[in-house]
LOLUMLO-875404 format. One line per field, with one value per residue (C-alpha): residue number from 1; chain; y, x, z. Coordinates in Angstrom, 1 decimal, always signed. Example, Ala and Ser with C-alpha at 12.3 -4.5 7.8 and 13.67 -1.06 7.14 Angstrom:
! residues 2
k [1,2]
c [A,A]
yy [-4.5,-1.1]
xx [+12.3,+13.7]
zz [+7.8,+7.1]
//
This chain:
! residues 361
k [1,2,3,4,5,6,7,8,9,10,11,12,13,14,15,16,17,18,19,20,21,22,23,24,25,26,27,28,29,30,31,32,33,34,35,36,37,38,39,40,41,42,43,44,45,46,47,48,49,50,51,52,53,54,55,56,57,58,59,60,61,62,63,64,65,66,67,68,69,70,71,72,73,74,75,76,77,78,79,80,81,82,83,84,85,86,87,88,89,90,91,92,93,94,95,96,97,98,99,100,101,102,103,104,105,106,107,108,109,110,111,112,113,114,115,116,117,118,119,120,121,122,123,124,125,126,127,128,129,130,131,132,133,134,135,136,137,138,139,140,141,142,143,144,145,146,147,148,149,150,151,152,153,154,155,156,157,158,159,160,161,162,163,164,165,166,167,168,169,170,171,172,173,174,175,176,177,178,179,180,181,182,183,184,185,186,187,188,189,190,191,192,193,194,195,196,197,198,199,200,201,202,203,204,205,206,207,208,209,210,211,212,213,214,215,216,217,218,219,220,221,222,223,224,225,226,227,228,229,230,231,232,233,234,235,236,237,238,239,240,241,242,243,244,245,246,247,248,249,250,251,252,253,254,255,256,257,258,259,260,261,262,263,264,265,266,267,268,269,270,271,272,273,274,275,276,277,278,279,280,281,282,283,284,285,286,287,288,289,290,291,292,293,294,295,296,297,298,299,300,301,302,303,304,305,306,307,308,309,310,311,312,313,314,315,316,317,318,319,320,321,322,323,324,325,326,327,328,329,330,331,332,333,334,335,336,337,338,339,340,341,342,343,344,345,346,347,348,349,350,351,352,353,354,355,356,357,358,359,360,361]
c [A,A,A,A,A,A,A,A,A,A,A,A,A,A,A,A,A,A,A,A,A,A,A,A,A,A,A,A,A,A,A,A,A,A,A,A,A,A,A,A,A,A,A,A,A,A,A,A,A,A,A,A,A,A,A,A,A,A,A,A,A,A,A,A,A,A,A,A,A,A,A,A,A,A,A,A,A,A,A,A,A,A,A,A,A,A,A,A,A,A,A,A,A,A,A,A,A,A,A,A,A,A,A,A,A,A,A,A,A,A,A,A,A,A,A,A,A,A,A,A,A,A,A,A,A,A,A,A,A,A,A,A,A,A,A,A,A,A,A,A,A,A,A,A,A,A,A,A,A,A,A,A,A,A,A,A,A,A,A,A,A,A,A,A,A,A,A,A,A,A,A,A,A,A,A,A,A,A,A,A,A,A,A,A,A,A,A,A,A,A,A,A,A,A,A,A,A,A,A,A,A,A,A,A,A,A,A,A,A,A,A,A,A,A,A,A,A,A,A,A,A,A,A,A,A,A,A,A,A,A,A,A,A,A,A,A,A,A,A,A,A,A,A,A,A,A,A,A,A,A,A,A,A,A,A,A,A,A,A,A,A,A,A,A,A,A,A,A,A,A,A,A,A,A,A,A,A,A,A,A,A,A,A,A,A,A,A,A,A,A,A,A,A,A,A,A,A,A,A,A,A,A,A,A,A,A,A,A,A,A,A,A,A,A,A,A,A,A,A,A,A,A,A,A,A,A,A,A,A,A,A,A,A,A,A,A,A,A,A,A,A,A,A,A,A,A,A,A,A,A,A,A,A,A,A,A,A,A,A,A,A]
yy [+7.2,+4.9,+4.4,+1.6,+2.3,-0.7,+1.1,+4.2,+4.9,+7.4,+5.5,+5.3,+9.0,+10.1,+8.0,+9.4,+12.9,+12.1,+10.7,+14.0,+16.0,+17.1,+15.2,+15.6,+12.6,+10.7,+12.8,+15.9,+16.5,+18.0,+14.7,+13.1,+11.3,+12.1,+10.9,+14.3,+14.4,+10.7,+11.2,+14.2,+12.2,+9.2,+6.7,+3.2,+1.6,+2.5,+0.0,+1.4,-0.1,-0.6,+0.1,-0.9,+0.1,-2.5,-1.1,+2.2,+1.2,-1.1,-4.5,-5.1,-6.9,-4.3,-1.6,-3.2,-3.6,+0.1,+1.0,-1.3,+0.5,+3.8,+2.5,+1.1,+4.5,+6.3,+3.7,+4.5,+8.2,+8.2,+5.3,+7.6,+7.6,+4.8,+1.1,-1.9,-4.6,-8.1,-10.0,-9.2,-8.6,-5.8,-3.6,-3.5,-3.2,-0.2,+1.5,+0.9,+2.5,+5.5,+4.7,+4.5,+1.2,+0.6,-2.5,-3.1,-4.2,-4.7,-3.4,-5.5,-9.2,-9.2,-8.2,-11.9,-12.7,-16.0,-17.0,-18.6,-17.7,-14.0,-14.3,-15.7,-13.0,-10.4,-12.0,-11.8,-8.1,-7.6,-7.7,-8.8,-8.1,-8.3,-6.8,-9.6,-7.4,-3.8,-2.9,-5.3,-9.1,-10.7,-14.2,-14.4,-13.4,-10.8,-7.4,-6.2,-3.0,-3.6,-1.0,-1.3,-0.1,+2.6,+3.9,+4.0,+6.0,+8.4,+9.0,+9.4,+12.0,+13.9,+14.0,+15.3,+18.1,+19.3,+20.0,+23.4,+23.6,+23.6,+22.0,+18.7,+17.2,+18.2,+16.4,+13.3,+13.1,+13.5,+10.6,+8.5,+9.4,+8.5,+5.1,+4.4,+5.2,+3.1,+0.2,+0.6,+1.1,-1.5,-4.5,-7.0,-10.0,-13.0,-15.6,-15.0,-15.4,-16.7,-18.6,-22.1,-20.5,-17.8,-20.3,-21.8,-18.4,-17.5,-20.8,-20.1,-16.6,-18.0,-20.5,-17.8,-15.3,-12.8,-11.6,-11.8,-8.6,-8.8,-5.1,-4.7,-8.4,-9.7,-11.1,-14.6,-14.1,-13.2,-16.6,-18.4,-16.8,-17.9,-21.4,-21.8,-20.2,-21.1,-18.1,-14.5,-12.3,-8.6,-6.1,-3.4,-0.5,-1.3,+0.0,-1.4,-1.9,-1.6,+2.0,+2.9,+0.5,+0.7,-2.8,-1.8,-2.2,-5.4,-7.0,-8.0,-11.6,-10.8,-8.7,-11.6,-14.2,-12.1,-11.5,-15.2,-15.9,-13.3,-10.8,-7.1,-4.5,-0.9,+2.1,+3.7,+7.5,+7.7,+9.8,+7.5,+4.6,+6.6,+8.1,+7.6,+11.0,+11.8,+12.0,+15.4,+16.1,+16.9,+14.1,+15.6,+12.5,+13.7,+12.1,+11.6,+9.2,+7.3,+7.0,+5.6,+2.9,+2.1,+1.7,-0.5,-2.7,-3.0,-3.9,-6.5,-8.2,-7.0,-4.3,-6.7,-6.5,-2.8,-1.2,+1.8,+1.7,+5.4,+5.0,+8.3,+9.5,+7.2,+9.3,+12.9,+14.8,+14.1,+17.3,+16.6,+14.6,+16.5,+13.9,+12.2,+15.3,+14.8,+11.5,+13.1,+14.7,+11.3,+9.9,+12.8,+12.5,+8.8,+9.3,+11.9,+9.4,+6.9,+4.8,+4.4,+5.0,+1.3,+0.6,+3.3,+1.7,-1.5,+0.3,+2.5,-0.2,-3.2,-5.2,-5.0,-5.7,-8.9,-10.1,-9.2,-11.2,-14.2,-14.0,-12.3,-14.8]
xx [+6.0,+3.2,+2.2,+0.8,+0.3,-0.5,-2.1,-4.1,-6.9,-8.8,-12.1,-12.1,-11.2,-13.9,-16.7,-15.7,-16.0,-19.4,-20.7,-19.6,-21.6,-18.5,-18.7,-15.9,-15.9,-13.2,-13.1,-11.8,-11.1,-8.7,-7.1,-3.9,-5.6,-8.3,-9.0,-8.2,-4.7,-4.2,-5.0,-2.7,+0.1,+0.0,-1.4,-2.2,-3.7,-4.5,-5.3,-8.2,-8.2,-11.4,-9.8,-11.7,-10.4,-11.3,-13.0,-14.0,-16.0,-18.6,-19.1,-16.2,-18.3,-21.0,-18.4,-16.6,-19.9,-20.6,-17.2,-17.9,-21.2,-19.4,-16.7,-19.3,-21.1,-17.9,-17.1,-20.5,-20.2,-16.8,-17.3,-16.1,-12.6,-12.4,-12.9,-12.4,-9.8,-11.1,-8.7,-5.2,-6.5,-8.7,-5.7,-4.7,-8.3,-8.9,-5.8,-6.8,-10.2,-8.4,-9.5,-7.7,-7.8,-9.0,-8.3,-10.3,-8.4,-9.1,-6.9,-7.9,-8.5,-10.8,-13.6,-13.9,-14.4,-12.7,-15.5,-14.5,-17.8,-17.2,-13.7,-15.3,-17.9,-15.1,-13.7,-17.1,-17.2,-14.0,-11.4,-8.0,-5.7,-6.1,-3.8,-4.1,-3.9,-3.8,-2.5,-4.7,-4.8,-7.6,-8.9,-6.1,-3.0,-1.1,+0.4,+3.9,+2.8,+1.8,-0.8,-0.5,+3.1,+1.8,-0.6,+2.2,+4.3,+1.6,+0.9,+4.6,+4.9,+1.8,+3.3,+6.6,+4.8,+3.1,+6.4,+8.0,+11.0,+14.6,+13.8,+15.1,+11.6,+11.3,+14.5,+13.5,+10.1,+11.6,+13.9,+11.0,+9.0,+12.0,+12.4,+8.6,+8.6,+11.6,+10.0,+6.9,+8.7,+11.4,+9.6,+8.7,+6.5,+8.6,+6.5,+2.8,+2.0,-1.0,-3.6,-4.7,-7.8,-5.6,-3.5,-6.6,-7.9,-4.5,-4.4,-7.9,-7.0,-4.2,-6.6,-9.2,-6.7,-6.6,-3.1,-2.0,-0.5,+1.9,+2.3,+1.4,+1.7,+4.1,+7.5,+6.3,+3.3,+5.4,+7.2,+3.9,+2.6,+5.8,+5.2,+1.5,+1.7,+3.4,+2.7,+4.0,+2.6,+3.2,+4.1,+2.0,+3.3,+6.4,+10.1,+13.5,+14.0,+17.8,+17.3,+14.6,+14.3,+10.5,+9.0,+6.5,+9.4,+10.9,+14.1,+16.8,+15.9,+12.2,+13.2,+15.3,+12.6,+9.9,+12.1,+12.8,+9.1,+8.7,+6.7,+7.0,+7.1,+5.7,+7.7,+5.6,+5.7,+4.9,+7.6,+7.5,+8.7,+11.3,+13.5,+13.8,+14.0,+14.1,+10.6,+9.0,+11.3,+9.9,+9.8,+9.5,+9.1,+11.5,+12.2,+15.9,+14.7,+12.6,+15.7,+17.7,+15.1,+14.8,+18.5,+18.9,+16.0,+17.2,+20.7,+19.3,+16.5,+17.1,+15.3,+12.5,+11.1,+10.4,+7.1,+5.1,+2.7,+2.2,-0.3,-1.8,-4.8,-3.7,-0.7,+0.3,+1.3,+4.9,+7.1,+8.1,+5.1,+1.8,-0.3,-0.8,+0.5,+3.9,+4.8,+6.8,+9.0,+9.5,+10.6,+13.0,+14.4,+15.0,+16.5,+18.9,+19.6,+21.0,+18.1,+18.0,+14.7,+14.4,+14.8,+12.2,+9.7,+10.1,+9.6,+6.7,+4.6,+6.3,+7.2,+3.7,+2.2,+4.2,+2.7,-0.8,-0.2,+0.8,-2.1,-5.2,-7.5]
zz [-19.5,-18.2,-14.6,-12.6,-8.9,-6.8,-3.8,-2.9,-0.4,-2.6,-2.6,+1.2,+1.4,-1.0,+0.6,+4.0,+2.6,+1.1,+4.4,+6.0,+3.5,+1.6,-1.7,-4.2,-6.6,-8.5,-11.7,-10.0,-6.4,-3.9,-2.8,-4.1,-6.9,-9.4,-13.0,-14.6,-13.1,-13.8,-17.5,-17.7,-16.0,-18.4,-15.9,-17.3,-14.2,-10.6,-7.9,-5.8,-2.3,-0.3,+3.2,+6.3,+9.8,+12.4,+15.4,+13.6,+10.5,+12.0,+10.6,+8.2,+5.5,+5.5,+5.2,+2.3,+0.5,+1.0,-0.4,-3.3,-4.0,-4.0,-6.3,-8.8,-8.8,-9.6,-12.4,-13.9,-13.6,-15.3,-17.8,-20.6,-19.3,-16.7,-17.0,-14.6,-14.9,-14.2,-16.5,-17.7,-21.3,-20.0,-19.4,-23.1,-24.2,-22.0,-23.2,-26.8,-26.0,-24.6,-21.0,-17.7,-16.0,-12.4,-10.4,-7.2,-4.1,-0.4,+2.4,+5.5,+5.0,+8.0,+5.6,+4.7,+8.4,+7.7,+5.4,+2.1,+0.6,+1.2,-0.4,-3.5,-3.4,-3.4,-6.5,-8.2,-7.2,-9.1,-6.3,-7.6,-4.7,-0.9,+1.7,+4.2,+7.3,+8.2,+11.7,+13.7,+14.0,+12.0,+11.0,+8.4,+10.4,+12.4,+11.4,+12.1,+13.9,+17.5,+18.1,+21.9,+21.5,+19.1,+21.7,+24.3,+21.9,+21.1,+24.8,+25.5,+22.7,+24.1,+27.6,+26.2,+24.2,+27.4,+29.1,+29.1,+26.7,+27.9,+31.2,+32.7,+32.5,+28.9,+28.0,+30.1,+28.4,+25.0,+25.6,+26.8,+23.7,+21.5,+23.2,+22.9,+19.2,+18.5,+20.3,+18.1,+14.8,+15.4,+17.0,+14.3,+14.9,+14.0,+15.7,+14.8,+11.1,+9.2,+11.1,+9.9,+8.3,+6.9,+5.1,+3.6,+2.5,+0.9,-1.0,-2.3,-3.3,-5.5,-7.0,-7.8,-9.1,-6.3,-5.5,-1.9,-0.6,+2.3,+3.1,+6.8,+7.4,+10.2,+9.3,+10.2,+8.0,+5.0,+5.2,+5.7,+2.5,+0.8,+2.0,+1.1,-2.4,-5.7,-7.8,-7.5,-4.7,-3.8,-1.1,-2.7,-0.6,+1.3,+1.3,+2.4,+6.1,+5.7,+4.5,+7.0,+9.9,+10.4,+10.5,+7.9,+5.4,+4.0,+5.2,+2.7,+2.9,+2.2,-0.8,-2.2,-1.5,-3.1,-6.1,-6.3,-6.5,-9.3,-7.1,-6.9,-4.1,-4.6,-3.4,-0.6,-0.5,+3.2,+5.0,+8.0,+5.8,+3.9,+6.6,+10.3,+12.2,+15.9,+17.4,+16.6,+13.7,+10.3,+7.8,+4.3,+2.1,-0.5,-3.9,-2.8,-0.1,-2.6,-4.9,-2.0,-1.4,-5.1,-5.5,-2.5,-3.4,-7.0,-5.7,-3.3,-5.3,-8.9,-10.9,-11.7,-8.1,-8.1,-8.7,-7.3,-4.4,-3.5,-0.6,-1.9,+0.1,+3.0,+3.9,+4.4,+1.3,+0.4,-0.1,-3.7,-4.9,-4.1,-5.9,-9.2,-11.0,-9.3,-10.9,-13.7,-11.1,-9.5,-12.9,-13.5,-9.9,-10.3,-13.8,-12.3,-9.5,-12.0,-13.3,-17.1,-19.0,-19.6,-15.9,-15.1,-17.5,-15.5,-12.2,-13.3,-14.9,-16.7,-13.6,-12.1,-15.5,-15.6,-12.3,-13.4,-16.6,-14.5,-12.0,-13.4,-15.1]
//
């Protein structure tokens, strides 16, 4: 078994802890991912995202530079077992040297601030994938989550939870909260896609060898990326909308179009994107739910489109996969669910490796 995971927020999490005076480090920590568990779990490559939350992290460019500094420090501290990936050939070279591979990515295209020079600087820093938006509009385009609807849903849930149970008001507020969350989770943006500047930036990404990542992007934005690119792109951490109707997941048509382009989508372990439950109900994030998504995606777009995009350290801890050490359990669960060993090799690393071979210069 080998593993390539297209998305985690571990660098963001560890830097945040360091800034709070609670340093842990990448080699061994109490988060979802550390190098010790990755090594023991047969990881080949981990994408490490530099996540920036607009409105909370100050100037986006300054913040991504700070994350980069932290990433570089951790690379140096762990150079005996970890090495960066800048070109496709680096992956095999690192494996031969007995080292894990790290690929640097960005989650939030706003860090470029619409500046082509900053995009090229990110490439020089080693960034090889960019999630074009997170949950807020930026200079590149628009996300699928409408955070105003999200705020309303959170307030409706809080109002419901304040009510005394088994009362008429409690039931009424519960129904209001349910309706608010459904509006938030089910309302896709089918009209606002990439901006004109965003189309230019995505085209330049393809020229440079930075992989566009459409996870979080609006439905309209997905089709814009399809129109302005020629090479494969990815949805690094997204599931199937037909299995779980959250708009963070991909429609059947998107899955087919992405497969037709030769791209991949990474199974996301986040419980909210695996199963839809009534508001307030527990969402365990079980392996069985991941198997359902994997089967559906494979039947819709072909086995070649499937990869892994755990979203570790950006989500709550899944019930059956507590961290990097749980990947063998996922393999076994998917094997029991009907996937052959050859198919699992494709899902766990070969499909993503193919895209990296096609894109990374």
